[in-house]
Structure formats: structure tokens, C-alpha cells
C-alpha positions as CSV (number, residue, x, y, z in Angstrom):
1,M,-0.1,0.0,0.0
2,H,2.8,2.3,0.8
3,F,4.7,1.2,-2.3
4,S,1.7,2.0,-4.6
5,K,1.2,5.5,-3.0
6,F,4.8,6.3,-3.4
7,S,4.6,5.1,-7.0
8,S,1.3,7.2,-7.7
9,E,3.3,10.4,-6.3
10,K,6.3,9.7,-8.3
11,A,4.2,9.3,-11.6
12,E,2.7,12.8,-10.5
13,T,6.0,14.2,-10.0
14,R,7.1,12.7,-13.3
15,L,3.9,14.3,-15.3
16,D,4.5,17.5,-13.7
17,R,8.5,17.5,-14.6
18,R,7.1,16.4,-18.3
19,S,4.7,19.3,-18.4
20,F,7.6,21.6,-17.0
21,L,9.9,20.4,-19.6
22,R,7.5,20.6,-22.5
23,M,6.6,24.2,-21.6
24,N,10.4,25.0,-21.6
25,L,10.8,23.3,-24.9
26,F,7.8,25.2,-26.5
27,A,9.3,28.5,-25.1
28,A,12.7,27.8,-26.6
29,A,11.2,27.0,-29.8
30,A,9.5,30.3,-30.0
31,L,12.6,32.2,-28.9
32,A,14.2,30.5,-32.0
33,L,11.4,31.7,-34.3
34,P,11.3,35.2,-36.0
35,S,9.0,37.5,-34.3
36,S,6.7,37.7,-37.0
37,A,5.9,34.0,-36.4
38,M,5.5,34.3,-32.8
39,A,2.4,36.6,-32.9
40,L,-0.1,34.5,-31.1
41,V,-2.8,37.3,-31.5
42,P,-4.3,37.4,-35.1
43,D,-3.2,40.5,-37.1
44,R,-6.0,43.1,-36.1
45,K,-6.1,45.3,-39.2
46,P,-9.3,46.2,-40.6
47,E,-10.7,44.1,-43.5
48,E,-12.2,47.4,-44.6
49,R,-10.9,51.2,-44.8
50,V,-13.7,53.6,-44.7
51,L,-13.8,57.3,-45.1
52,T,-16.6,60.0,-45.0
53,F,-16.1,63.3,-46.7
54,Y,-17.9,66.7,-47.1
55,N,-16.8,69.3,-49.7
56,T,-17.1,72.7,-48.2
57,H,-17.2,74.3,-51.6
58,T,-19.8,72.2,-53.4
59,G,-21.7,70.9,-50.4
60,E,-21.3,67.2,-51.6
61,R,-21.3,64.3,-49.1
62,L,-19.7,61.0,-49.5
63,K,-20.7,58.9,-46.4
64,N,-19.1,55.6,-45.3
65,A,-16.9,55.2,-48.5
66,V,-15.6,51.8,-48.4
67,Y,-12.5,52.3,-50.5
68,W,-10.5,49.3,-49.4
69,S,-12.1,45.9,-48.7
70,K,-10.3,42.4,-48.2
71,G,-7.0,43.5,-49.3
72,H,-8.0,45.5,-52.3
73,Y,-8.7,49.0,-53.4
74,V,-12.6,49.3,-54.3
75,R,-12.4,51.0,-57.9
76,E,-16.0,52.3,-57.8
77,T,-15.4,53.9,-54.5
78,L,-12.2,55.5,-55.7
79,Q,-14.2,57.1,-58.6
80,D,-16.4,58.4,-56.2
81,I,-13.7,59.8,-54.0
82,N,-12.0,61.2,-57.2
83,H,-15.2,63.0,-58.0
84,I,-15.8,64.6,-54.6
85,L,-12.0,65.7,-54.3
86,R,-12.0,67.3,-57.8
87,D,-10.9,70.6,-58.8
88,F,-14.5,72.2,-58.5
89,R,-13.3,75.5,-60.0
90,Q,-12.3,73.7,-63.4
91,D,-14.7,70.7,-62.7
92,E,-11.5,68.3,-63.6
93,I,-10.8,65.1,-62.1
94,K,-7.8,63.3,-61.5
95,P,-7.2,60.0,-59.6
96,I,-6.1,60.5,-55.9
97,D,-3.4,58.7,-54.8
98,P,-4.6,55.8,-52.5
99,A,-1.6,56.3,-50.2
100,L,-3.3,59.5,-49.5
101,L,-6.3,58.0,-48.6
102,D,-4.7,55.5,-46.2
103,L,-2.8,58.3,-44.4
104,L,-6.3,59.9,-44.0
105,H,-7.6,56.5,-42.8
106,E,-4.6,56.1,-40.4
107,L,-5.3,59.8,-39.1
108,R,-8.8,58.8,-38.6
109,H,-7.9,56.0,-36.2
110,E,-5.3,58.1,-34.6
111,L,-8.1,60.6,-33.5
112,D,-10.4,57.8,-32.9
113,L,-12.8,59.5,-35.4
114,S,-16.0,57.5,-36.1
115,A,-16.2,56.5,-39.8
116,T,-19.3,58.4,-40.2
117,K,-17.4,61.7,-39.0
118,P,-16.8,63.8,-42.2
119,L,-13.4,64.9,-43.2
120,H,-14.3,68.5,-44.4
121,I,-12.4,69.0,-47.9
122,I,-10.8,72.6,-48.3
123,S,-8.9,71.4,-51.3
124,G,-8.2,68.2,-53.0
125,Y,-6.9,67.8,-56.6
126,R,-5.9,71.0,-58.2
127,S,-5.5,71.4,-61.9
128,P,-2.4,73.7,-63.0
129,A,-4.7,76.5,-63.7
130,T,-6.2,76.6,-60.3
131,N,-3.0,76.0,-58.6
132,Q,-1.4,79.0,-60.7
133,L,-4.3,81.1,-59.5
134,L,-4.3,80.4,-56.0
135,S,-0.5,80.8,-56.0
136,R,-0.9,84.3,-57.4
137,Q,-3.4,85.0,-54.5
138,S,-1.4,83.6,-51.6
139,G,2.3,83.2,-50.9
140,G,1.1,80.1,-49.0
141,V,0.4,78.1,-52.4
142,A,3.5,76.2,-53.8
143,K,4.0,76.7,-57.4
144,R,4.5,72.9,-58.0
145,S,2.0,71.6,-55.4
146,L,1.2,67.9,-54.6
147,H,-2.2,68.6,-55.0
148,M,-1.6,68.9,-58.9
149,D,-0.5,64.9,-58.7
150,G,-3.5,64.0,-56.4
151,M,-1.0,63.5,-53.4
152,A,-2.2,66.2,-51.1
153,I,-5.4,67.6,-49.4
154,D,-6.5,70.3,-47.1
155,I,-8.7,69.4,-44.3
156,R,-10.5,70.3,-41.1
157,V,-12.7,68.2,-38.8
158,P,-15.7,70.0,-37.0
159,G,-15.5,70.0,-33.5
160,L,-11.8,69.4,-33.5
161,R,-9.2,72.2,-32.9
162,T,-6.9,72.8,-35.9
163,A,-3.8,72.6,-33.7
164,S,-5.0,69.1,-32.5
165,L,-5.5,67.9,-35.9
166,H,-2.1,69.2,-37.1
167,R,-0.5,67.7,-33.8
168,A,-1.9,64.2,-34.6
169,A,-0.9,64.4,-38.2
170,V,2.7,65.2,-37.5
171,G,2.7,62.2,-34.9
172,L,2.1,59.8,-37.7
173,N,5.5,60.9,-39.0
174,R,4.4,60.5,-42.8
175,G,4.5,62.9,-45.5
176,G,4.0,66.7,-45.3
177,V,1.9,68.2,-42.6
178,G,1.1,72.2,-42.5
179,L,-1.0,74.1,-40.1
180,Y,-3.1,77.0,-41.4
181,E,-4.6,78.1,-38.1
182,N,-5.9,81.4,-39.8
183,S,-7.8,79.6,-42.3
184,S,-8.7,76.5,-40.1
185,F,-7.5,73.6,-42.0
186,V,-4.6,71.1,-41.9
187,H,-2.6,70.3,-45.1
188,L,-1.6,66.7,-45.6
189,D,0.4,64.9,-48.3
190,I,2.4,61.9,-49.2
191,G,5.6,63.8,-50.0
192,P,8.8,63.6,-47.9
193,V,8.4,64.0,-44.3
194,R,8.1,67.4,-43.2
195,H,5.9,69.8,-41.2
196,W,5.3,73.5,-40.7
């Protein structure tokens, strides 16, 4: 009786040792793997990227525009975005670089804005003619603006201080970010990283 009790305790001890050794073996194997393979939590990138726009010049709205879904840009939505971000003065449309939309999406997440909260468009695409006109009217407009390439946008977010919007955009450390406090908007572009 005493022997069987001893054997049982010894078996439990061996089992505990086996479990311990097995856990250490798994831990050692995990340390040998590249960090990307060690991720136990699934990638939480959204399956959809959504933006909502309001054009302050035309009064047009584009609500809950799913421009990227399941790993692909949605062509029809990109066309809708190109339209609302067009040069309204010349009624000229140019494709907006999807990387600019991704930057806006990232900014929306940084600010914890609902997908339904509209980004107010001050300026999207600018034709060379419009850019030249604005450049003559204001010293703050670059003669070779990235707006002409569909790579820049000027926005504001109602209810959010312009300085807060600027600070969040600068914090992303992507592209150009300009603060135009007197006109209550922030410039964003996907050119070299810089801010003013």
C-alpha cells in the first residue's frame, strides 16, 4: 500500500516534470522563431477602410465610403472619391493617390474618429490652372504643389481644434503636414516627411 502510494506520487511528479520540460521546450522553440512567426494574436488590421467626406465648396457628401476591402482597393469607391476631391473650379477630375487615402484613414484612427464623422475638404486635387491662380493670390501655395498630382489634401474636422488635428498628423510621421490656423485647416500630403 505504501509502495503504490509512493509510485503514484512519483508518477505525478514525473508528469509535472514532463509538463514543465514540454513548456520550456515550446518556449525555447518560440524564441528561435522570427518575431513575425511568434505572434499569437491574429493581425487586427481592419478588413475594410472607410472614409466620409464633405466638400465645403460644393456641399457634396460621400458617406461611409469603403475604399479598401479584403486586401484590395475598391475601384468604384475610388472613382467616387476622385469626384468629390476634384478641382471644382475647373470641374476637373484626377485620380487621388490611394496612399493619401490610407494616410487619412490612419489619421482618423489616430484621432479615434467614427467612420461617419466627415473630413471637411478645403482642397483636394488642383489643376495647374487653379494652382497658378491660388499661388498668385496667396504666398502659402506652392507653385509645384502636390495637389496637382492628387497627392495632397487640405482638411478640417468639425469640433476638433485645428492645432490638435495638426499635432495628430505630425505624430504619424508620414508625408508633409502644414498648419493653417487662420484659415482653420491642415494640409496633408504623401511627399517627404516635413511639417510647418
